[in-house]
C-alpha positions in Angstrom: -54.9 -6.8 -79.5 -52.5 -8.1 -77.0 -53.2 -10.1 -73.8 -52.9 -7.1 -71.6 -55.7 -5.4 -73.5 -57.8 -8.5 -73.3 -57.3 -8.7 -69.5 -58.2 -5.1 -69.1 -61.4 -5.5 -71.1 -62.3 -8.6 -69.1 -61.8 -6.7 -65.8 -63.8 -3.8 -67.1 -66.6 -6.1 -68.1 -66.7 -7.7 -64.6 -66.6 -4.3 -62.9 -69.5 -3.0 -65.2 -71.5 -6.1 -64.4 -71.1 -5.5 -60.7 -71.9 -1.8 -61.1 -75.2 -2.5 -62.9 -76.0 -5.3 -60.5 -75.8 -2.9 -57.6 -78.1 -0.4 -59.3 -80.8 -3.0 -59.0 -83.2 -2.2 -56.1 -82.8 -5.7 -54.7 -79.1 -5.1 -53.9 -79.4 -1.5 -52.7 -78.4 -2.5 -49.2 -75.0 -3.8 -50.4 -72.1 -1.3 -49.8 -70.9 0.6 -52.8 -67.3 0.3 -53.7 -64.8 0.7 -56.5 -67.2 -0.6 -59.0 -69.0 2.7 -58.9 -66.2 4.2 -61.1 -66.4 1.3 -63.6 -68.4 3.4 -66.2 -65.9 6.2 -66.0 -62.9 3.9 -66.3 -64.4 2.2 -69.3 -65.1 5.5 -71.0 -61.6 6.7 -70.4 -60.2 3.4 -71.8 -62.1 3.8 -75.0 -61.1 7.5 -75.5 -57.5 6.7 -74.8 -57.0 8.3 -71.4 -54.9 6.7 -68.7 -56.4 5.9 -65.3 
């Protein structure tokens, strides 16, 4: 695994954390953003699709 993959995985982890944080009822008033696609981007990464 090269550094680029590690950086991609770290970014995906941060985005997924934010996605799941915003699904918590305590944060429902916060605006939704790019993190809403985090699960889809992660899935595409693991099946080998480009995004």
